[in-house]
mmCIF file of the N, C-alpha and C atoms, coordinates in Angstrom:
data_MODEL
# 
_entry.id   MODEL 
# 
loop_
_atom_site.group_PDB 
_atom_site.id 
_atom_site.type_symbol 
_atom_site.label_atom_id 
_atom_site.label_alt_id 
_atom_site.label_comp_id 
_atom_site.label_asym_id 
_atom_site.label_entity_id 
_atom_site.label_seq_id 
_atom_site.pdbx_PDB_ins_code 
_atom_site.Cartn_x 
_atom_site.Cartn_y 
_atom_site.Cartn_z 
_atom_site.occupancy 
_atom_site.B_iso_or_equiv 
_atom_site.pdbx_formal_charge 
_atom_site.auth_seq_id 
_atom_site.auth_comp_id 
_atom_site.auth_asym_id 
_atom_site.auth_atom_id 
_atom_site.pdbx_PDB_model_num 
ATOM 1   N N  . MET A 1 1  ? 82.696 94.905  88.422  1.00 0.00 ? 1  MET A N  1 
ATOM 2   C CA . MET A 1 1  ? 83.181 96.179  88.914  1.00 0.00 ? 1  MET A CA 1 
ATOM 3   C C  . MET A 1 1  ? 82.137 96.780  89.855  1.00 0.00 ? 1  MET A C  1 
ATOM 4   N N  . LYS A 1 2  ? 82.619 97.372  90.932  1.00 0.00 ? 2  LYS A N  1 
ATOM 5   C CA . LYS A 1 2  ? 81.745 98.043  91.885  1.00 0.00 ? 2  LYS A CA 1 
ATOM 6   C C  . LYS A 1 2  ? 82.175 99.489  92.015  1.00 0.00 ? 2  LYS A C  1 
ATOM 7   N N  . SER A 1 3  ? 81.222 100.368 92.344  1.00 0.00 ? 3  SER A N  1 
ATOM 8   C CA . SER A 1 3  ? 81.504 101.789 92.488  1.00 0.00 ? 3  SER A CA 1 
ATOM 9   C C  . SER A 1 3  ? 81.019 102.297 93.829  1.00 0.00 ? 3  SER A C  1 
ATOM 10  N N  . VAL A 1 4  ? 81.785 103.248 94.394  1.00 0.00 ? 4  VAL A N  1 
ATOM 11  C CA . VAL A 1 4  ? 81.461 103.856 95.677  1.00 0.00 ? 4  VAL A CA 1 
ATOM 12  C C  . VAL A 1 4  ? 81.775 105.351 95.567  1.00 0.00 ? 4  VAL A C  1 
ATOM 13  N N  . GLN A 1 5  ? 80.912 106.190 96.130  1.00 0.00 ? 5  GLN A N  1 
ATOM 14  C CA . GLN A 1 5  ? 81.166 107.630 96.162  1.00 0.00 ? 5  GLN A CA 1 
ATOM 15  C C  . GLN A 1 5  ? 81.920 107.989 97.434  1.00 0.00 ? 5  GLN A C  1 
ATOM 16  N N  . ILE A 1 6  ? 82.971 108.805 97.299  1.00 0.00 ? 6  ILE A N  1 
ATOM 17  C CA . ILE A 1 6  ? 83.730 109.260 98.465  1.00 0.00 ? 6  ILE A CA 1 
ATOM 18  C C  . ILE A 1 6  ? 84.006 110.750 98.338  1.00 0.00 ? 6  ILE A C  1 
ATOM 19  N N  . SER A 1 7  ? 84.533 111.306 99.417  1.00 0.00 ? 7  SER A N  1 
ATOM 20  C CA . SER A 1 7  ? 84.953 112.698 99.429  1.00 0.00 ? 7  SER A CA 1 
ATOM 21  C C  . SER A 1 7  ? 86.328 112.774 100.077 1.00 0.00 ? 7  SER A C  1 
ATOM 22  N N  . LEU A 1 8  ? 87.282 113.379 99.386  1.00 0.00 ? 8  LEU A N  1 
ATOM 23  C CA . LEU A 1 8  ? 88.635 113.576 99.906  1.00 0.00 ? 8  LEU A CA 1 
ATOM 24  C C  . LEU A 1 8  ? 88.916 115.067 99.859  1.00 0.00 ? 8  LEU A C  1 
ATOM 25  N N  . GLN A 1 9  ? 88.859 115.743 101.012 1.00 0.00 ? 9  GLN A N  1 
ATOM 26  C CA . GLN A 1 9  ? 88.995 117.187 100.982 1.00 0.00 ? 9  GLN A CA 1 
ATOM 27  C C  . GLN A 1 9  ? 90.262 117.696 101.645 1.00 0.00 ? 9  GLN A C  1 
ATOM 28  N N  . MET A 1 10 ? 90.957 116.849 102.374 1.00 0.00 ? 10 MET A N  1 
ATOM 29  C CA . MET A 1 10 ? 92.182 117.285 103.034 1.00 0.00 ? 10 MET A CA 1 
ATOM 30  C C  . MET A 1 10 ? 93.324 116.341 102.661 1.00 0.00 ? 10 MET A C  1 
ATOM 31  N N  . ALA A 1 11 ? 94.550 116.861 102.685 1.00 0.00 ? 11 ALA A N  1 
ATOM 32  C CA . ALA A 1 11 ? 95.713 116.077 102.279 1.00 0.00 ? 11 ALA A CA 1 
ATOM 33  C C  . ALA A 1 11 ? 95.884 114.826 103.131 1.00 0.00 ? 11 ALA A C  1 
ATOM 34  N N  . ASN A 1 12 ? 95.589 114.907 104.426 1.00 0.00 ? 12 ASN A N  1 
ATOM 35  C CA . ASN A 1 12 ? 95.748 113.714 105.266 1.00 0.00 ? 12 ASN A CA 1 
ATOM 36  C C  . ASN A 1 12 ? 94.723 112.643 104.911 1.00 0.00 ? 12 ASN A C  1 
ATOM 37  N N  . GLN A 1 13 ? 93.557 113.028 104.409 1.00 0.00 ? 13 GLN A N  1 
ATOM 38  C CA . GLN A 1 13 ? 92.569 112.047 103.943 1.00 0.00 ? 13 GLN A CA 1 
ATOM 39  C C  . GLN A 1 13 ? 93.073 111.340 102.694 1.00 0.00 ? 13 GLN A C  1 
ATOM 40  N N  . VAL A 1 14 ? 93.704 112.078 101.799 1.00 0.00 ? 14 VAL A N  1 
ATOM 41  C CA . VAL A 1 14 ? 94.256 111.476 100.571 1.00 0.00 ? 14 VAL A CA 1 
ATOM 42  C C  . VAL A 1 14 ? 95.338 110.474 100.943 1.00 0.00 ? 14 VAL A C  1 
ATOM 43  N N  . LYS A 1 15 ? 96.214 110.845 101.846 1.00 0.00 ? 15 LYS A N  1 
ATOM 44  C CA . LYS A 1 15 ? 97.295 109.951 102.277 1.00 0.00 ? 15 LYS A CA 1 
ATOM 45  C C  . LYS A 1 15 ? 96.730 108.678 102.905 1.00 0.00 ? 15 LYS A C  1 
ATOM 46  N N  . SER A 1 16 ? 95.729 108.828 103.751 1.00 0.00 ? 16 SER A N  1 
ATOM 47  C CA . SER A 1 16 ? 95.101 107.671 104.388 1.00 0.00 ? 16 SER A CA 1 
ATOM 48  C C  . SER A 1 16 ? 94.412 106.781 103.352 1.00 0.00 ? 16 SER A C  1 
ATOM 49  N N  . PHE A 1 17 ? 93.709 107.403 102.396 1.00 0.00 ? 17 PHE A N  1 
ATOM 50  C CA . PHE A 1 17 ? 93.025 106.661 101.341 1.00 0.00 ? 17 PHE A CA 1 
ATOM 51  C C  . PHE A 1 17 ? 94.022 105.831 100.528 1.00 0.00 ? 17 PHE A C  1 
ATOM 52  N N  . VAL A 1 18 ? 95.130 106.447 100.113 1.00 0.00 ? 18 VAL A N  1 
ATOM 53  C CA . VAL A 1 18 ? 96.116 105.750 99.289  1.00 0.00 ? 18 VAL A CA 1 
ATOM 54  C C  . VAL A 1 18 ? 96.740 104.591 100.065 1.00 0.00 ? 18 VAL A C  1 
ATOM 55  N N  . SER A 1 19 ? 97.008 104.780 101.354 1.00 0.00 ? 19 SER A N  1 
ATOM 56  C CA . SER A 1 19 ? 97.595 103.686 102.133 1.00 0.00 ? 19 SER A CA 1 
ATOM 57  C C  . SER A 1 19 ? 96.622 102.516 102.251 1.00 0.00 ? 19 SER A C  1 
ATOM 58  N N  . ILE A 1 20 ? 95.326 102.779 102.259 1.00 0.00 ? 20 ILE A N  1 
ATOM 59  C CA . ILE A 1 20 ? 94.328 101.702 102.303 1.00 0.00 ? 20 ILE A CA 1 
ATOM 60  C C  . ILE A 1 20 ? 94.286 100.958 100.973 1.00 0.00 ? 20 ILE A C  1 
ATOM 61  N N  . VAL A 1 21 ? 94.140 101.690 99.859  1.00 0.00 ? 21 VAL A N  1 
ATOM 62  C CA . VAL A 1 21 ? 93.955 101.020 98.566  1.00 0.00 ? 21 VAL A CA 1 
ATOM 63  C C  . VAL A 1 21 ? 95.212 100.306 98.087  1.00 0.00 ? 21 VAL A C  1 
ATOM 64  N N  . GLN A 1 22 ? 96.387 100.724 98.540  1.00 0.00 ? 22 GLN A N  1 
ATOM 65  C CA . GLN A 1 22 ? 97.621 100.055 98.108  1.00 0.00 ? 22 GLN A CA 1 
ATOM 66  C C  . GLN A 1 22 ? 97.732 98.641  98.661  1.00 0.00 ? 22 GLN A C  1 
ATOM 67  N N  . LYS A 1 23 ? 96.957 98.296  99.670  1.00 0.00 ? 23 LYS A N  1 
ATOM 68  C CA . LYS A 1 23 ? 96.989 96.948  100.239 1.00 0.00 ? 23 LYS A CA 1 
ATOM 69  C C  . LYS A 1 23 ? 96.312 95.918  99.337  1.00 0.00 ? 23 LYS A C  1 
ATOM 70  N N  . TYR A 1 24 ? 95.531 96.385  98.365  1.00 0.00 ? 24 TYR A N  1 
ATOM 71  C CA . TYR A 1 24 ? 94.740 95.481  97.528  1.00 0.00 ? 24 TYR A CA 1 
ATOM 72  C C  . TYR A 1 24 ? 95.383 95.328  96.154  1.00 0.00 ? 24 TYR A C  1 
ATOM 73  N N  . SER A 1 25 ? 95.411 94.096  95.657  1.00 0.00 ? 25 SER A N  1 
ATOM 74  C CA . SER A 1 25 ? 96.122 93.804  94.408  1.00 0.00 ? 25 SER A CA 1 
ATOM 75  C C  . SER A 1 25 ? 95.325 94.149  93.147  1.00 0.00 ? 25 SER A C  1 
ATOM 76  N N  . TYR A 1 26 ? 94.013 94.273  93.259  1.00 0.00 ? 26 TYR A N  1 
ATOM 77  C CA . TYR A 1 26 ? 93.227 94.548  92.044  1.00 0.00 ? 26 TYR A CA 1 
ATOM 78  C C  . TYR A 1 26 ? 93.257 96.041  91.709  1.00 0.00 ? 26 TYR A C  1 
ATOM 79  N N  . ASP A 1 27 ? 92.865 96.348  90.468  1.00 0.00 ? 27 ASP A N  1 
ATOM 80  C CA . ASP A 1 27 ? 92.879 97.728  89.989  1.00 0.00 ? 27 ASP A CA 1 
ATOM 81  C C  . ASP A 1 27 ? 91.749 98.530  90.627  1.00 0.00 ? 27 ASP A C  1 
ATOM 82  N N  . ILE A 1 28 ? 92.089 99.765  91.010  1.00 0.00 ? 28 ILE A N  1 
ATOM 83  C CA . ILE A 1 28 ? 91.114 100.680 91.599  1.00 0.00 ? 28 ILE A CA 1 
ATOM 84  C C  . ILE A 1 28 ? 91.345 102.035 90.942  1.00 0.00 ? 28 ILE A C  1 
ATOM 85  N N  . ASP A 1 29 ? 90.285 102.617 90.397  1.00 0.00 ? 29 ASP A N  1 
ATOM 86  C CA . ASP A 1 29 ? 90.371 103.917 89.731  1.00 0.00 ? 29 ASP A CA 1 
ATOM 87  C C  . ASP A 1 29 ? 89.500 104.927 90.455  1.00 0.00 ? 29 ASP A C  1 
ATOM 88  N N  . LEU A 1 30 ? 89.842 106.205 90.264  1.00 0.00 ? 30 LEU A N  1 
ATOM 89  C CA . LEU A 1 30 ? 89.012 107.301 90.741  1.00 0.00 ? 30 LEU A CA 1 
ATOM 90  C C  . LEU A 1 30 ? 88.506 108.064 89.534  1.00 0.00 ? 30 LEU A C  1 
ATOM 91  N N  . ARG A 1 31 ? 87.210 108.382 89.541  1.00 0.00 ? 31 ARG A N  1 
ATOM 92  C CA . ARG A 1 31 ? 86.605 109.118 88.430  1.00 0.00 ? 31 ARG A CA 1 
ATOM 93  C C  . ARG A 1 31 ? 85.992 110.408 88.981  1.00 0.00 ? 31 ARG A C  1 
ATOM 94  N N  . SER A 1 32 ? 86.353 111.510 88.343  1.00 0.00 ? 32 SER A N  1 
ATOM 95  C CA . SER A 1 32 ? 85.767 112.811 88.658  1.00 0.00 ? 32 SER A CA 1 
ATOM 96  C C  . SER A 1 32 ? 85.454 113.483 87.335  1.00 0.00 ? 32 SER A C  1 
ATOM 97  N N  . ASP A 1 33 ? 84.180 113.663 87.061  1.00 0.00 ? 33 ASP A N  1 
ATOM 98  C CA . ASP A 1 33 ? 83.720 114.162 85.760  1.00 0.00 ? 33 ASP A CA 1 
ATOM 99  C C  . ASP A 1 33 ? 84.251 113.246 84.663  1.00 0.00 ? 33 ASP A C  1 
ATOM 100 N N  . ARG A 1 34 ? 85.045 113.767 83.749  1.00 0.00 ? 34 ARG A N  1 
ATOM 101 C CA . ARG A 1 34 ? 85.553 112.934 82.648  1.00 0.00 ? 34 ARG A CA 1 
ATOM 102 C C  . ARG A 1 34 ? 86.962 112.425 82.907  1.00 0.00 ? 34 ARG A C  1 
ATOM 103 N N  . TYR A 1 35 ? 87.532 112.730 84.053  1.00 0.00 ? 35 TYR A N  1 
ATOM 104 C CA . TYR A 1 35 ? 88.907 112.325 84.363  1.00 0.00 ? 35 TYR A CA 1 
ATOM 105 C C  . TYR A 1 35 ? 88.933 111.040 85.178  1.00 0.00 ? 35 TYR A C  1 
ATOM 106 N N  . VAL A 1 36 ? 89.863 110.148 84.840  1.00 0.00 ? 36 VAL A N  1 
ATOM 107 C CA . VAL A 1 36 ? 90.046 108.895 85.556  1.00 0.00 ? 36 VAL A CA 1 
ATOM 108 C C  . VAL A 1 36 ? 91.521 108.768 85.901  1.00 0.00 ? 36 VAL A C  1 
ATOM 109 N N  . VAL A 1 37 ? 91.810 108.481 87.191  1.00 0.00 ? 37 VAL A N  1 
ATOM 110 C CA . VAL A 1 37 ? 93.201 108.301 87.622  1.00 0.00 ? 37 VAL A CA 1 
ATOM 111 C C  . VAL A 1 37 ? 93.303 107.021 88.450  1.00 0.00 ? 37 VAL A C  1 
ATOM 112 N N  . ASP A 1 38 ? 94.504 106.513 88.553  1.00 0.00 ? 38 ASP A N  1 
ATOM 113 C CA . ASP A 1 38 ? 94.788 105.342 89.387  1.00 0.00 ? 38 ASP A CA 1 
ATOM 114 C C  . ASP A 1 38 ? 94.635 105.758 90.851  1.00 0.00 ? 38 ASP A C  1 
ATOM 115 N N  . ALA A 1 39 ? 93.827 105.036 91.605  1.00 0.00 ? 39 ALA A N  1 
ATOM 116 C CA . ALA A 1 39 ? 93.572 105.374 93.004  1.00 0.00 ? 39 ALA A CA 1 
ATOM 117 C C  . ALA A 1 39 ? 94.794 105.181 93.886  1.00 0.00 ? 39 ALA A C  1 
ATOM 118 N N  . LYS A 1 40 ? 95.786 104.479 93.388  1.00 0.00 ? 40 LYS A N  1 
ATOM 119 C CA . LYS A 1 40 ? 97.000 104.237 94.178  1.00 0.00 ? 40 LYS A CA 1 
ATOM 120 C C  . LYS A 1 40 ? 98.060 105.319 93.943  1.00 0.00 ? 40 LYS A C  1 
ATOM 121 N N  . SER A 1 41 ? 97.729 106.342 93.168  1.00 0.00 ? 41 SER A N  1 
ATOM 122 C CA . SER A 1 41 ? 98.660 107.413 92.818  1.00 0.00 ? 41 SER A CA 1 
ATOM 123 C C  . SER A 1 41 ? 98.282 108.707 93.542  1.00 0.00 ? 41 SER A C  1 
ATOM 124 N N  . ILE A 1 42 ? 99.107 109.118 94.490  1.00 0.00 ? 42 ILE A N  1 
ATOM 125 C CA . ILE A 1 42 ? 98.830 110.362 95.220  1.00 0.00 ? 42 ILE A CA 1 
ATOM 126 C C  . ILE A 1 42 ? 98.817 111.553 94.257  1.00 0.00 ? 42 ILE A C  1 
ATOM 127 N N  . LEU A 1 43 ? 99.778 111.623 93.357  1.00 0.00 ? 43 LEU A N  1 
ATOM 128 C CA . LEU A 1 43 ? 99.815 112.736 92.405  1.00 0.00 ? 43 LEU A CA 1 
ATOM 129 C C  . LEU A 1 43 ? 98.587 112.739 91.497  1.00 0.00 ? 43 LEU A C  1 
ATOM 130 N N  . GLY A 1 44 ? 98.157 111.553 91.090  1.00 0.00 ? 44 GLY A N  1 
ATOM 131 C CA . GLY A 1 44 ? 96.952 111.466 90.271  1.00 0.00 ? 44 GLY A CA 1 
ATOM 132 C C  . GLY A 1 44 ? 95.731 111.993 91.004  1.00 0.00 ? 44 GLY A C  1 
ATOM 133 N N  . ILE A 1 45 ? 95.614 111.659 92.278  1.00 0.00 ? 45 ILE A N  1 
ATOM 134 C CA . ILE A 1 45 ? 94.470 112.113 93.064  1.00 0.00 ? 45 ILE A CA 1 
ATOM 135 C C  . ILE A 1 45 ? 94.478 113.630 93.197  1.00 0.00 ? 45 ILE A C  1 
ATOM 136 N N  . PHE A 1 46 ? 95.649 114.215 93.433  1.00 0.00 ? 46 PHE A N  1 
ATOM 137 C CA . PHE A 1 46 ? 95.723 115.664 93.579  1.00 0.00 ? 46 PHE A CA 1 
ATOM 138 C C  . PHE A 1 46 ? 95.479 116.398 92.265  1.00 0.00 ? 46 PHE A C  1 
ATOM 139 N N  . SER A 1 47 ? 95.480 115.690 91.142  1.00 0.00 ? 47 SER A N  1 
ATOM 140 C CA . SER A 1 47 ? 95.157 116.331 89.867  1.00 0.00 ? 47 SER A CA 1 
ATOM 141 C C  . SER A 1 47 ? 93.647 116.446 89.657  1.00 0.00 ? 47 SER A C  1 
ATOM 142 N N  . LEU A 1 48 ? 92.864 115.790 90.514  1.00 0.00 ? 48 LEU A N  1 
ATOM 143 C CA . LEU A 1 48 ? 91.400 115.850 90.418  1.00 0.00 ? 48 LEU A CA 1 
ATOM 144 C C  . LEU A 1 48 ? 90.860 117.055 91.178  1.00 0.00 ? 48 LEU A C  1 
ATOM 145 N N  . ASP A 1 49 ? 89.624 117.419 90.879  1.00 0.00 ? 49 ASP A N  1 
ATOM 146 C CA . ASP A 1 49 ? 88.930 118.467 91.622  1.00 0.00 ? 49 ASP A CA 1 
ATOM 147 C C  . ASP A 1 49 ? 88.366 117.835 92.896  1.00 0.00 ? 49 ASP A C  1 
ATOM 148 N N  . LEU A 1 50 ? 89.059 118.031 94.023  1.00 0.00 ? 50 LEU A N  1 
ATOM 149 C CA . LEU A 1 50 ? 88.680 117.371 95.270  1.00 0.00 ? 50 LEU A CA 1 
ATOM 150 C C  . LEU A 1 50 ? 87.532 118.075 95.990  1.00 0.00 ? 50 LEU A C  1 
ATOM 151 N N  . SER A 1 51 ? 87.043 119.172 95.439  1.00 0.00 ? 51 SER A N  1 
ATOM 152 C CA . SER A 1 51 ? 85.901 119.841 96.059  1.00 0.00 ? 51 SER A CA 1 
ATOM 153 C C  . SER A 1 51 ? 84.584 119.140 95.717  1.00 0.00 ? 51 SER A C  1 
ATOM 154 N N  . LYS A 1 52 ? 84.622 118.231 94.756  1.00 0.00 ? 52 LYS A N  1 
ATOM 155 C CA . LYS A 1 52 ? 83.438 117.481 94.326  1.00 0.00 ? 52 LYS A CA 1 
ATOM 156 C C  . LYS A 1 52 ? 83.546 116.032 94.792  1.00 0.00 ? 52 LYS A C  1 
ATOM 157 N N  . PRO A 1 53 ? 82.416 115.339 94.910  1.00 0.00 ? 53 PRO A N  1 
ATOM 158 C CA . PRO A 1 53 ? 82.473 113.899 95.229  1.00 0.00 ? 53 PRO A CA 1 
ATOM 159 C C  . PRO A 1 53 ? 83.203 113.134 94.126  1.00 0.00 ? 53 PRO A C  1 
ATOM 160 N N  . ILE A 1 54 ? 83.896 112.079 94.528  1.00 0.00 ? 54 ILE A N  1 
ATOM 161 C CA . ILE A 1 54 ? 84.690 111.265 93.615  1.00 0.00 ? 54 ILE A CA 1 
ATOM 162 C C  . ILE A 1 54 ? 84.130 109.844 93.619  1.00 0.00 ? 54 ILE A C  1 
ATOM 163 N N  . THR A 1 55 ? 84.104 109.208 92.462  1.00 0.00 ? 55 THR A N  1 
ATOM 164 C CA . THR A 1 55 ? 83.645 107.836 92.353  1.00 0.00 ? 55 THR A CA 1 
ATOM 165 C C  . THR A 1 55 ? 84.843 106.899 92.349  1.00 0.00 ? 55 THR A C  1 
ATOM 166 N N  . VAL A 1 56 ? 84.825 105.938 93.247  1.00 0.00 ? 56 VAL A N  1 
ATOM 167 C CA . VAL A 1 56 ? 85.854 104.898 93.294  1.00 0.00 ? 56 VAL A CA 1 
ATOM 168 C C  . VAL A 1 56 ? 85.327 103.730 92.484  1.00 0.00 ? 56 VAL A C  1 
ATOM 169 N N  . GLU A 1 57 ? 86.074 103.313 91.474  1.00 0.00 ? 57 GLU A N  1 
ATOM 170 C CA . GLU A 1 57 ? 85.700 102.168 90.640  1.00 0.00 ? 57 GLU A CA 1 
ATOM 171 C C  . GLU A 1 57 ? 86.629 101.015 90.977  1.00 0.00 ? 57 GLU A C  1 
ATOM 172 N N  . ILE A 1 58 ? 86.070 99.973  91.562  1.00 0.00 ? 58 ILE A N  1 
ATOM 173 C CA . ILE A 1 58 ? 86.849 98.814  92.015  1.00 0.00 ? 58 ILE A CA 1 
ATOM 174 C C  . ILE A 1 58 ? 86.663 97.703  90.990  1.00 0.00 ? 58 ILE A C  1 
ATOM 175 N N  . HIS A 1 59 ? 87.758 97.257  90.399  1.00 0.00 ? 59 HIS A N  1 
ATOM 176 C CA . HIS A 1 59 ? 87.706 96.248  89.342  1.00 0.00 ? 59 HIS A CA 1 
ATOM 177 C C  . HIS A 1 59 ? 87.855 94.847  89.939  1.00 0.00 ? 59 HIS A C  1 
ATOM 178 N N  . SER A 1 60 ? 86.914 94.523  90.812  1.00 0.00 ? 60 SER A N  1 
ATOM 179 C CA . SER A 1 60 ? 86.866 93.203  91.436  1.00 0.00 ? 60 SER A CA 1 
ATOM 180 C C  . SER A 1 60 ? 85.468 93.022  92.003  1.00 0.00 ? 60 SER A C  1 
ATOM 181 N N  . ASN A 1 61 ? 84.998 91.795  92.020  1.00 0.00 ? 61 ASN A N  1 
ATOM 182 C CA . ASN A 1 61 ? 83.694 91.524  92.630  1.00 0.00 ? 61 ASN A CA 1 
ATOM 183 C C  . ASN A 1 61 ? 83.824 91.095  94.078  1.00 0.00 ? 61 ASN A C  1 
ATOM 184 N N  . ASP A 1 62 ? 85.026 90.736  94.497  1.00 0.00 ? 62 ASP A N  1 
ATOM 185 C CA . ASP A 1 62 ? 85.278 90.304  95.865  1.00 0.00 ? 62 ASP A CA 1 
ATOM 186 C C  . ASP A 1 62 ? 86.007 91.425  96.608  1.00 0.00 ? 62 ASP A C  1 
ATOM 187 N N  . CYS A 1 63 ? 85.272 92.511  96.908  1.00 0.00 ? 63 CYS A N  1 
ATOM 188 C CA . CYS A 1 63 ? 85.929 93.696  97.472  1.00 0.00 ? 63 CYS A CA 1 
ATOM 189 C C  . CYS A 1 63 ? 85.175 94.274  98.659  1.00 0.00 ? 63 CYS A C  1 
ATOM 190 N N  . GLN A 1 64 ? 84.372 93.463  99.323  1.00 0.00 ? 64 GLN A N  1 
ATOM 191 C CA . GLN A 1 64 ? 83.572 93.970  100.431 1.00 0.00 ? 64 GLN A CA 1 
ATOM 192 C C  . GLN A 1 64 ? 84.442 94.526  101.564 1.00 0.00 ? 64 GLN A C  1 
ATOM 193 N N  . ASP A 1 65 ? 85.606 93.916  101.793 1.00 0.00 ? 65 ASP A N  1 
ATOM 194 C CA . ASP A 1 65 ? 86.499 94.408  102.841 1.00 0.00 ? 65 ASP A CA 1 
ATOM 195 C C  . ASP A 1 65 ? 87.014 95.811  102.515 1.00 0.00 ? 65 ASP A C  1 
ATOM 196 N N  . LEU A 1 66 ? 87.330 96.073  101.260 1.00 0.00 ? 66 LEU A N  1 
ATOM 197 C CA . LEU A 1 66 ? 87.765 97.409  100.852 1.00 0.00 ? 66 LEU A CA 1 
ATOM 198 C C  . LEU A 1 66 ? 86.622 98.411  101.011 1.00 0.00 ? 66 LEU A C  1 
ATOM 199 N N  . ILE A 1 67 ? 85.436 98.040  100.602 1.00 0.00 ? 67 ILE A N  1 
ATOM 200 C CA . ILE A 1 67 ? 84.283 98.938  100.721 1.00 0.00 ? 67 ILE A CA 1 
ATOM 201 C C  . ILE A 1 67 ? 84.047 99.316  102.183 1.00 0.00 ? 67 ILE A C  1 
ATOM 202 N N  . GLU A 1 68 ? 84.210 98.356  103.087 1.00 0.00 ? 68 GLU A N  1 
ATOM 203 C CA . GLU A 1 68 ? 84.066 98.653  104.517 1.00 0.00 ? 68 GLU A CA 1 
ATOM 204 C C  . GLU A 1 68 ? 85.101 99.677  104.969 1.00 0.00 ? 68 GLU A C  1 
ATOM 205 N N  . GLU A 1 69 ? 86.346 99.534  104.507 1.00 0.00 ? 69 GLU A N  1 
ATOM 206 C CA . GLU A 1 69 ? 87.401 100.469 104.896 1.00 0.00 ? 69 GLU A CA 1 
ATOM 207 C C  . GLU A 1 69 ? 87.170 101.864 104.317 1.00 0.00 ? 69 GLU A C  1 
ATOM 208 N N  . LEU A 1 70 ? 86.517 101.944 103.174 1.00 0.00 ? 70 LEU A N  1 
ATOM 209 C CA . LEU A 1 70 ? 86.291 103.235 102.518 1.00 0.00 ? 70 LEU A CA 1 
ATOM 210 C C  . LEU A 1 70 ? 85.094 103.987 103.083 1.00 0.00 ? 70 LEU A C  1 
ATOM 211 N N  . LYS A 1 71 ? 84.309 103.370 103.950 1.00 0.00 ? 71 LYS A N  1 
ATOM 212 C CA . LYS A 1 71 ? 83.125 104.050 104.501 1.00 0.00 ? 71 LYS A CA 1 
ATOM 213 C C  . LYS A 1 71 ? 83.495 105.305 105.284 1.00 0.00 ? 71 LYS A C  1 
ATOM 214 N N  . GLN A 1 72 ? 84.704 105.386 105.801 1.00 0.00 ? 72 GLN A N  1 
ATOM 215 C CA . GLN A 1 72 ? 85.119 106.587 106.535 1.00 0.00 ? 72 GLN A CA 1 
ATOM 216 C C  . GLN A 1 72 ? 85.231 107.807 105.621 1.00 0.00 ? 72 GLN A C  1 
ATOM 217 N N  . PHE A 1 73 ? 85.309 107.595 104.314 1.00 0.00 ? 73 PHE A N  1 
ATOM 218 C CA . PHE A 1 73 ? 85.408 108.700 103.363 1.00 0.00 ? 73 PHE A CA 1 
ATOM 219 C C  . PHE A 1 73 ? 84.077 109.020 102.701 1.00 0.00 ? 73 PHE A C  1 
ATOM 220 N N  . ALA A 1 74 ? 83.013 108.329 103.063 1.00 0.00 ? 74 ALA A N  1 
ATOM 221 C CA . ALA A 1 74 ? 81.706 108.525 102.429 1.00 0.00 ? 74 ALA A CA 1 
ATOM 222 C C  . ALA A 1 74 ? 81.109 109.887 102.775 1.00 0.00 ? 74 ALA A C  1 
# 
């Protein structure tokens, strides 16, 4: 598993993020404090406190291409 910190502060960023992660077949979670949601769920993401940095937990070791795509949200 790999982790990356991101920031999603506007609705269009959330939409763009979800469209990126939905292309990948492995599980991807978002963690904010004690809450964990599926990164492919727009409603789940909006249930998080988006004013704070969010940790993306990628459940794959072969995910360098996804990490590159997520750098725009760093």
